[in-house]
C-alpha positions in Angstrom: 123.8 83.6 154.8 120.7 81.4 154.5 120.2 77.7 155.0 122.7 75.0 153.9 120.2 73.9 151.2 119.9 77.5 149.9 123.7 77.9 149.8 124.1 74.6 148.0 121.5 75.8 145.4 123.4 79.1 144.9 126.7 77.2 144.5 125.2 74.8 141.9 123.5 77.6 140.0 126.6 79.8 139.9 128.8 76.9 138.8 126.7 76.7 135.6 128.1 80.0 134.6 131.6 78.6 135.0 130.8 75.8 132.5 130.3 78.6 130.0 133.5 80.4 131.1 135.5 77.3 130.3 133.9 77.0 126.9 131.9 73.9 127.7 128.7 74.7 125.7 125.4 76.4 125.9 123.5 75.9 129.2 120.6 74.0 127.6 122.9 71.6 125.8 125.4 71.1 128.6 124.3 67.7 129.7 124.1 66.3 126.2 127.6 67.4 125.3 129.4 66.1 128.4 127.8 62.7 128.4 124.8 61.2 130.0 126.6 59.6 132.9 125.7 61.3 136.1 129.2 60.7 137.5 130.7 62.6 134.6 128.4 65.6 135.1 129.1 65.6 138.8 132.8 65.4 138.3 132.8 68.3 135.9 130.5 70.4 138.1 132.9 69.8 141.1 135.9 70.8 139.0 134.2 74.0 137.9 133.3 74.9 141.4 137.0 74.4 142.4 138.0 76.8 139.6 135.6 79.4 140.9 137.0 79.0 144.4 140.6 79.4 143.1 139.7 82.6 141.3 137.9 84.0 144.3 140.9 83.1 146.5 143.4 84.7 144.2 141.5 88.0 144.4 141.2 87.6 148.2 144.9 87.1 148.6 145.7 90.7 147.6 143.0 92.1 149.9 144.3 90.1 152.9 147.8 91.4 152.2 146.4 95.0 152.1 144.8 94.3 155.5 148.1 93.3 156.9 150.3 96.0 155.4 148.0 98.9 155.8 147.3 98.0 159.4 143.6 97.4 158.9 143.4 94.1 160.8 145.4 95.6 163.7 143.1 98.6 163.8 140.0 96.5 163.8 141.3 94.3 166.6 142.3 97.4 168.6 139.1 99.4 168.3 136.6 96.6 168.1 133.4 96.7 165.9 133.4 99.7 163.6 131.7 101.0 160.4 133.8 101.1 157.3 133.7 104.9 157.5 135.1 104.8 161.0 137.8 102.4 160.0 138.8 104.6 157.1 139.0 107.7 159.3 141.1 105.9 161.9 143.6 104.5 159.4 143.6 107.6 157.2 142.7 105.5 154.1 140.1 105.9 151.3 136.5 105.5 152.5 135.4 104.0 149.3 138.2 101.4 149.1 137.8 100.4 152.7 134.0 99.9 152.3 134.5 97.7 149.3 137.3 95.8 151.1 135.1 95.2 154.1 132.3 93.8 151.8 134.8 91.4 150.1 136.3 90.1 153.3 132.9 89.7 154.9 131.5 87.8 151.9 134.5 85.5 152.1 134.3 84.8 155.8 137.5 86.6 156.9 135.7 89.2 159.0 132.1 89.5 160.1 129.3 92.1 159.9 126.6 93.2 162.3 123.7 94.5 160.1 121.9 96.1 163.0 124.9 98.4 163.8 126.4 98.5 160.3 129.7 97.5 161.9 132.4 95.1 160.8 134.6 93.2 163.2 137.3 90.5 163.5 135.9 87.3 165.2 137.4 86.3 168.5 140.1 83.7 167.9 140.8 84.9 164.4 142.3 88.2 165.6 145.7 86.6 166.5 146.0 84.8 163.2 145.4 88.0 161.2 147.7 90.2 163.2 150.6 87.8 163.9 154.0 88.3 162.2 154.3 84.6 161.7 152.1 81.8 160.4 149.8 81.2 157.5 148.7 84.8 156.8 152.2 86.3 156.6 153.2 83.4 154.4 150.3 84.1 152.1 151.2 87.7 151.8 154.8 86.8 150.8 153.5 84.5 148.1 151.3 87.2 146.7 154.4 89.3 146.0 155.4 86.8 143.3 152.3 87.2 141.1 150.7 90.6 141.7 152.7 93.3 139.9 149.6 95.6 140.3 149.7 95.4 144.0 151.9 98.4 144.6 149.5 100.6 142.6 146.5 99.2 144.5 148.2 99.8 147.9 149.0 103.4 146.8 145.3 103.8 145.7 144.1 102.8 149.2 146.5 105.4 150.8 145.9 108.3 148.4 142.2 107.7 147.5 143.1 107.6 143.8 142.3 105.3 140.8 144.3 103.1 138.5 144.1 103.7 134.7 142.7 100.6 133.0 145.7 100.5 130.6 148.1 100.4 133.6 146.5 97.3 135.2 148.6 94.3 134.3 146.7 92.1 131.8 143.3 93.4 133.0 141.8 93.8 129.5 143.1 90.3 128.5 141.6 88.9 131.7 138.2 90.6 131.1 138.1 89.3 127.5 138.8 85.7 128.7 136.2 86.0 131.5 133.3 87.4 129.4 133.8 86.2 125.8 132.1 82.8 126.5 129.1 84.6 128.0 128.5 86.7 124.9 129.1 83.7 122.6 126.8 81.3 124.5 124.2 83.4 126.2 123.7 86.8 124.5 121.4 85.6 121.7 119.0 83.8 124.1 118.9 86.9 126.4 118.2 89.3 123.6 115.4 87.0 122.3 113.8 86.9 125.8 112.9 90.6 125.5 110.7 91.2 122.3 111.1 95.0 122.3 114.9 94.7 122.4 115.0 91.9 119.8 112.9 93.9 117.4 115.0 97.1 117.8 118.2 95.2 117.1 117.0 93.1 114.2 115.3 95.8 112.1 116.9 96.9 108.8 119.3 99.8 109.2 119.3 99.7 113.0 122.3 101.5 114.7 123.8 99.8 117.8 126.5 101.1 120.0 128.6 98.9 122.2 130.2 101.1 124.9 133.2 99.7 126.7 133.7 97.2 124.0 137.1 96.0 125.2 138.8 93.5 122.8 135.6 93.4 120.7 134.1 90.1 121.6 130.7 91.7 122.4 130.9 94.1 119.3 131.5 91.2 117.0 128.8 89.0 118.6 126.3 91.9 118.3 127.2 92.4 114.6 126.8 88.7 113.8 123.5 88.5 115.6 122.2 91.7 113.9 123.4 91.4 110.3 121.0 94.2 109.2 122.3 96.7 111.7 125.5 98.8 112.0 127.4 98.2 115.2 129.9 100.7 116.7 132.3 99.6 119.4 133.4 102.4 121.7 136.3 102.3 124.3 138.6 104.8 125.9 141.5 102.4 125.8 143.3 102.6 122.4 144.9 99.2 122.6 141.5 97.6 123.2 140.0 99.4 120.2 142.9 98.2 118.1 142.2 94.6 119.2 138.5 95.2 118.3 139.3 96.3 114.8 141.6 93.3 114.3 138.8 90.9 115.4 136.3 92.7 113.2 138.6 92.2 110.2 139.5 88.6 111.0 135.7 87.8 111.5 134.9 89.3 108.0 132.2 91.5 109.5 131.2 94.4 107.2 128.7 95.9 109.6 131.0 96.7 112.5 133.6 99.3 113.4 135.1 100.8 116.5 136.4 104.2 117.8 138.5 105.5 120.7 136.3 107.7 122.8 135.4 108.4 126.5 132.0 107.1 127.4 131.3 110.4 129.2 131.6 112.5 126.1 131.5 110.2 123.1 128.1 111.1 121.7 128.4 114.9 121.8 132.1 114.8 120.6 131.2 112.8 117.6 127.8 114.5 116.8 125.8 111.3 117.4 122.6 113.1 118.7 119.6 110.9 118.0 121.5 108.4 115.9 121.2 105.0 117.8 118.4 102.5 118.3 120.2 100.5 121.0 123.2 101.3 123.2 124.8 98.4 125.1 126.9 98.4 128.2 128.1 94.8 128.8 129.9 94.3 132.2 131.4 97.8 132.1 128.9 100.4 133.3 129.9 99.8 136.9 133.6 100.6 136.0 132.9 104.1 134.6 134.0 107.0 136.8 131.0 109.2 136.1 127.9 106.9 135.5 125.5 109.9 135.5 127.4 111.6 132.6 127.6 108.2 130.7 123.8 107.9 131.1 123.3 111.4 129.8 125.5 110.6 126.7 123.4 107.5 126.0 120.2 109.6 126.3 121.6 112.2 123.9 122.7 109.6 121.3 119.4 107.6 121.3 116.5 108.1 119.0 113.1 108.6 120.6 112.0 105.2 121.9 115.6 104.0 121.8 117.0 101.8 124.6 120.0 101.1 126.8 120.7 97.4 127.3 122.9 96.6 130.3 124.5 93.4 131.4 125.9 93.7 134.9 127.2 91.4 137.7 124.5 89.9 139.9 123.8 91.9 143.1 120.9 92.9 145.2 118.1 95.4 144.4 118.9 97.6 147.3 122.3 99.1 147.8 122.8 98.5 151.5 125.7 96.3 152.8 123.2 93.9 154.4 121.4 93.3 151.1 124.6 92.8 149.1 125.9 90.2 151.5 122.8 88.1 151.0 123.8 87.4 147.4 126.2 84.6 148.6 126.4 83.0 145.1 128.4 85.9 143.5 129.4 88.6 146.0 132.5 86.6 147.3 133.9 86.6 143.8 132.6 89.9 142.3 133.6 91.9 145.4 137.2 90.7 144.8 137.1 92.1 141.2 135.6 95.2 142.7 138.5 95.8 145.1 141.3 94.9 142.7 140.0 96.2 139.4 136.6 97.9 139.2 136.9 100.4 142.0 140.4 101.5 141.0 139.2 101.9 137.4 136.1 103.8 138.6 138.2 106.3 140.5 140.7 107.1 137.7 140.8 110.0 135.3 138.1 112.2 137.1 138.9 113.6 140.5 135.9 113.5 142.8 134.1 110.9 140.7 133.9 107.2 141.2 132.1 104.3 139.6 129.3 102.2 141.0 131.4 99.0 141.5 130.4 95.4 140.8 128.1 95.0 143.8 126.0 98.2 143.4 122.3 97.6 143.9 120.0 97.6 141.0 118.2 100.6 142.6 121.3 102.7 141.9 121.0 102.1 138.2 117.3 102.7 138.3 117.8 106.0 140.0 120.5 107.2 137.6 118.5 106.4 134.4 115.2 107.9 135.7 117.0 111.1 136.8 118.6 111.3 133.3 115.1 111.3 131.7 114.5 107.8 130.6 110.8 106.9 130.6 111.2 103.3 131.9 113.7 101.0 133.5 113.4 97.3 134.2 115.3 94.1 134.7 114.4 91.2 132.4 115.4 87.7 131.4 113.8 85.7 134.3 111.8 83.6 131.8 114.8 83.0 129.5 115.9 79.4 129.0 119.2 80.6 130.4 118.4 82.4 133.6 120.7 85.5 134.0 120.8 85.2 137.8 121.7 81.5 137.6 124.7 82.6 135.6 125.7 85.4 137.9 124.3 88.4 136.0 121.6 91.0 135.8 119.9 92.2 132.5 118.6 95.7 132.6 116.7 97.8 130.0 116.1 101.6 130.0 113.9 103.1 127.3 114.0 106.8 126.2 
């Protein structure tokens, strides 16, 4: 987990992102807007860190309850150290869900991981707390019954190795909009400007930009306002989200934006968009999509020669091993919770046998998919931006056709 100083640095860096989430201001103007007094800055930073911990803990609560009710903790105590695959086979539960569950609980210090053997285990002394019928853990599980209507669906998904349709997740779309809208409003322009090739492609007269997985339209409208000479098309498979997008476009008086209902795995071919777009964006959604390979193929099909895919994704490691993921201690405790409760269920819905990448997928997975699709280049960018993506908990990636 690194030294105490490194952990403190990660926590302070990640808390900057939460300033944006709570609509404080742009990163570079933060100190000026909250006052020059160091005590004010320190108090605000401490409060934002508490808010991050509350969100992380809320997501963790459902996973601890799953561990109790599905017998995962009891099985781990009984068999001792085990890989996530072994644990899934012993309990008869979904291998993918159990793997993501193990990462989340390890990142949050509930269970531990031996990187040499690739095995997870319950620490001695904690075993009785996690398996007892009385005490703090059973009380926490009872509390979670009051505020997690989605829990029954999630528990069934673990048992049946199925997904949950995005529209069936209680308030998921509303939650995502609240979480990401401040990012697009306060950081997107700076991030685009940090990559000259992308900036030129999006600003040229008559450019066509697609925003795949547009949700409630915050990203679509921001792209349209930043690129007034371009046409921006929002695409989402969730009809209610597209309706919200169109309402936002209308209320924002944007004449260069529109939105359609379409599946990201077939949208380009279905709508005859071959070679139509200069830039195709995936903002905090590519990891949710059940068939990322088909989605990449659709983007390749829809792009003009030299066109590019611009991805914003949650921060994770380059490699895709459990050991590498758990080293990203600034974000994995939080994002792995989203992965278990929302992203993995979404990535396993609609298409039997397919599943999404998930929030903690290594950058190498994206690189592999886009090169196999036929893209000429793939890179991460933004490190020299005045708002560092990694400091804010994100990765910026660019694939060029």
